[in-house]
C-alpha positions, 0 to 999 in steps of 0.5 A, a space after each residue: 500500499 503506498 504512502 499516498 493512500 496512507 496519508 489520505 486515510 490520516 487526513 480523514 482521521 485527522 478531519 473527523 478527530 478535529 470534528 470530535 475536539 470542536 464538539 467537545 469545545 462547544 460542549 464545554 463553552 455551553 455547560 462549562 463542565 471541565 471534563 469537556 474541556 479535557 475531552 477537547 485537549 485530548 482530541 486536540 492532541 490527537 490531531 497534532 499527533 496525526 499531523 505529526 505522522 503525516 509529516 513523517 510519512 512525507 519527510 521521513 525525518 525522525 523528529 517527527 516520529 519522536 513528536 508522534 510518540 510524545 503526543 500519542 502518550 500524551 493524548 492517552 493520558 489527557 483521555 484518562 484525565 477526562 474520564 477521571 473528571 466525568 463523575 466529580 472533579 478530580 484535583 490535580 497533585 503535582 506528582 501527576 506531572 511525572 506521568 507526562 515526562 514518561 512519554 517524553 523520555 521513552 519516546 527520545 530513548 525509543 527513537 534515538 538510542 534503541 536500534 531494536 524495533 521490538 524493544 523500542 515499541 513494546 514499552 510505549 505500546 503497553 503504556 498506551 494500552 494500560 492507560 486506555 484500559 485504565 480509562 475503560 475501567 473508570 467508565 466501566 466503574 461509572 456505568 455499574 454505579 449509574 447505569 449510564 448508557 454513555 458510560 457503557 458505550 465509552 467503556 466498550 469501545 476504550 476496552 476494544 481499542 485498548 486491546 487493539 493498541 497491542 497488535 502494533 508491534 506485530 501488525 500495524 508497524 509491519 503495514 498490515 492494517 494500512 489503511 484500514 487501521 486508520 478507518 478502525 481509529 476512525 470508528 473508535 474516535 466516532 463511537 467515543 463521540 457518540 458516547 460522549 454526547 449520550 453522556 451529555 444528554 444524560 446529564 441534561 436529563 438529570 438536570 431537567 429532572 432536578 429542576 422538575 423536582 425542585 418545581 414540584 416542591 416549590 409548587 407544593 410548598 406554595 400550596 401548603 402556604 396558601 392552605 395555612 393562610 386560608 385556614 387562618 383566615 377562615 378560623 381566625 379572622 372570620 370568626 372575629 368578624 363574625 363575633 363583631 358582627 353578633 355584638 353589634 347585633 346586640 348593641 343594635 337591638 339596644 340603640 336608639 333609631 338614629 343610632 340603629 341606622 349607623 350600626 346598620 351601615 357598619 353591619 353592611 360593612 362587617 358583611 362585605 369584610 366577611 364576604 371578602 375573607 370568604 372569597 379570599 379563602 376560596 381563591 386561596 384554597 378551594 374547599 369544593 376540591 377537597 370535599 367534593 372533587 375536581 369536576 364540581 370545583 371546576 364547575 363551581 369556579 366557572 359559575 362563580 366567574 360568570 357571575 362576577 365578571 358578567 361573562 357568558 361562560 359555557 362549561 362542557 364536561 363528561 358526567 364523571 371524570 377518571 381518577 386524578 392525582 390531588 396535585 394534578 387536580 390542583 394544577 388544573 383548577 389554578 390553570 382554569 382560575 388563571 385562564 379565566 382571570 386572563 379572560 376577564 382582565 385582558 381579552 375583552 370578551 364577551 364569552 367563553 367556552 370551557 371544554 373538559 375531556 378525558 382521552 388517550 391517557 390525558 385529561 384535557 381542558 380547553 379554554 376559548 374566548 371570543 376576545 382580541 386574542 393574544 397581542 403577542 407571541 406565547 413566549 413574549 407575553 408579559 408576566 401579568 398573563 400569568 402563563 409562566 406559573 401556569 406552565 410551572 404548576 402543569 409541567 411539575 405534574 408532567 402536563 403541558 400548555 399550549 397557547 394560541 390566538 385564533 378569533 379569540 384566545 385559546 388555551 390548551 391545558 393537558 395532564 396525564 391521567 397516569 399520575 393518578 396513582 401517584 
């Protein structure tokens, strides 16, 4: 096989490896994880290694072979260091720098001092294979500890690559693998790139899961606080005002007619205050949701909004609903509450339709009005529309919220019924 074919194969490997290095750099720049910085450095060293072997093939100058050997050892060490930093940040110690001197020292001895090819190549190959297999072992432990598919892919490809290094003194150095050895290395690099991407996707899934759990805890804490305030208003403030009303009633019976008229006005104000407290407690924690269930609570909410806003609201729902978890039911109630508030405050609508349906394992709530619709795309709407809080509540129970403007506003909320048993 002529050197031109080998050079072309090496160039292809260099391009693929450079793409992997740039991918790792992009991941580091995006997520600031140190292991991706080391991955990028390792693959960059690998590209320089390929450049050195191409220069050697073109010139046959021994310094390029020396540089190639040094970069090969440093690449293996950089890949190992990147692996050690995947699960946690590994602190650097000064003695680790001695490992960097080993490829440098042995490459000089092997290239310039030793005449026997086998004696020169075997220690370097064993070092390279050992570092690669150690890296495979790191990912194997990571896979066993976490079940990470990315770690499993990397452990498998590094194990194969580490064993493949051992054939260098026997086959590859004699040209038996040209150019297929380069293509096999390209396959190893591509597979490692896939494993690294899978690792990143798993990390993003983990972060997303943590954010969802945090969001769910915040929503739960918020609802508990609302429940506590509602109970305090009902059990303390409302009772105090009720007692004040009773005392005023007693005083009115003994008062003169002129004073009784003034007391009547005070009683009207007390009644208004009690109604206001009841309205606040109902909004804070709807008793119907706890006492009668989701469907009656939604129906009562629609009737209450229709009376308060003078909107013509039609409520369409099946006679019964499948079981829904308390968290999902509360999230759906809050979503309807916020949506009807938007209709009353922002839409300029005169009528609205609320449809509730259960199908395909989902409970779907659709609210449509005949108002002006949303003035902006959903992603640019101001915070006054409350959509961010609505999405946060619904996403905490693994649901979704869709907003559209089509001859009015259209809000679609979906909650999975599979949460009912959770």
